[in-house]
C-alpha positions in Angstrom: 0.0 0.0 0.0 1.6 3.3 -1.1 1.3 6.8 0.2 0.2 10.0 -1.5 2.4 13.0 -1.8 1.0 16.5 -2.4 3.0 19.3 -3.9 2.2 23.0 -3.3 4.3 24.6 -6.1 5.7 28.1 -5.5 8.2 30.3 -7.2 10.5 30.4 -4.1 9.4 27.5 -2.0 7.6 24.2 -2.6 5.6 22.6 0.2 5.3 18.8 0.4 2.9 16.7 2.5 2.5 12.9 2.8 -0.4 10.6 3.6 -0.1 7.7 5.9 0.1 4.3 4.1 -3.7 3.8 4.7 -4.4 7.2 3.0 -6.4 8.5 5.9 -4.2 11.3 7.3 -2.2 14.0 5.6 0.8 15.5 7.4 3.2 18.2 6.4 6.4 16.6 5.2 8.9 19.3 4.3 9.5 22.5 2.4 12.2 22.7 -0.3 13.5 25.8 -2.0 12.5 26.1 -5.7 15.6 26.7 -7.9 14.4 25.1 -11.1 11.9 22.4 -12.3 14.6 19.8 -13.0 16.0 20.0 -9.5 12.5 19.8 -8.0 11.7 16.9 -10.3 14.7 14.9 -9.1 13.8 15.6 -5.5 10.3 14.4 -6.0 11.5 11.3 -7.8 13.7 10.4 -4.8 10.8 11.0 -2.4 8.5 8.9 -4.5 11.0 6.0 -4.3 12.0 6.3 -0.7 8.6 6.9 0.8 6.7 4.4 -1.5 4.5 7.0 -3.0 1.9 5.7 -5.4 0.5 9.0 -6.6 1.6 12.7 -6.5 -1.1 15.3 -6.1 -0.1 18.7 -7.6 -1.8 21.8 -6.4 -3.6 23.5 -9.3 -4.0 27.2 -8.4 -7.2 28.2 -10.1 -8.1 31.9 -9.5 -11.2 32.8 -7.5 -12.9 33.8 -10.8 -12.2 30.3 -12.2 -9.6 31.4 -14.6 -6.1 29.9 -14.9 -2.9 31.9 -14.5 0.8 31.2 -14.7 0.6 28.9 -11.7 -1.7 26.6 -13.5 0.6 26.5 -16.5 3.5 25.7 -14.2 1.5 22.9 -12.5 0.6 21.4 -15.9 4.2 21.4 -17.0 5.3 19.7 -13.8 2.5 17.1 -14.1 3.7 16.3 -17.6 7.4 16.1 -16.4 6.4 13.6 -13.7 4.3 11.5 -16.1 7.2 11.3 -18.5 9.1 9.6 -15.7 6.1 7.1 -15.3 5.0 8.7 -12.0 1.3 8.6 -11.4 0.3 12.3 -10.8 -2.8 14.4 -10.9 -3.8 18.1 -10.6 -6.0 19.1 -7.8 -7.7 22.4 -7.1 -5.8 24.1 -4.3 -7.9 27.3 -3.9 -7.7 28.6 -0.4 -5.2 26.0 0.9 -2.6 28.7 1.7 -5.3 30.9 3.5 -6.5 27.9 5.5 -2.9 27.0 6.4 -2.2 30.6 7.5 -5.4 30.5 9.7 -4.2 27.3 11.3 -0.8 28.8 12.1 -2.4 31.9 13.5 -4.8 29.9 15.7 -1.7 27.9 16.9 -0.1 31.2 18.0 2.5 31.2 15.3 3.1 34.7 13.9 3.3 35.5 10.2 7.0 36.4 10.7 7.8 32.9 12.0 5.6 30.9 9.7 7.4 31.0 6.4 9.2 27.7 7.1 5.9 26.0 7.9 3.3 27.6 5.7 4.0 25.8 2.4 4.2 22.3 3.8 1.1 23.0 5.8 -0.7 24.3 2.7 0.4 21.0 0.9 -1.2 19.1 3.8 -4.4 21.0 3.5 -4.4 20.3 -0.2 -3.9 16.6 0.5 -6.6 16.5 3.1 -9.0 17.9 0.6 -8.0 15.2 -1.9 -8.5 12.5 0.7 -12.1 13.6 1.4 
């Protein structure tokens, strides 16, 4: 039984979250700096192998008005790059995941100033939780 990995793509940081093997719980995994797509692709391939990931869920940042921006194009390109490596991957609407993650951090007493190292992986966890529902 494999896990699910969610990816919250960003231009500076990428948040990652993993499910448990039963695919019932999503947990923040880690945050990696974004340097370029190739480096990120290699990192994801290593995680897929080491953590027995059967599917990668890529956040698809549709705008509130339903339109697609550059983030959606980036997500599609990353999806195709993973699929070329025979990795099972899908796009998933990630609207509001970062806002929800920020609210969770605030409610936990973590200030905005101290949250950058947690926000992206928590947003990826929110994305994965929505996928699991």
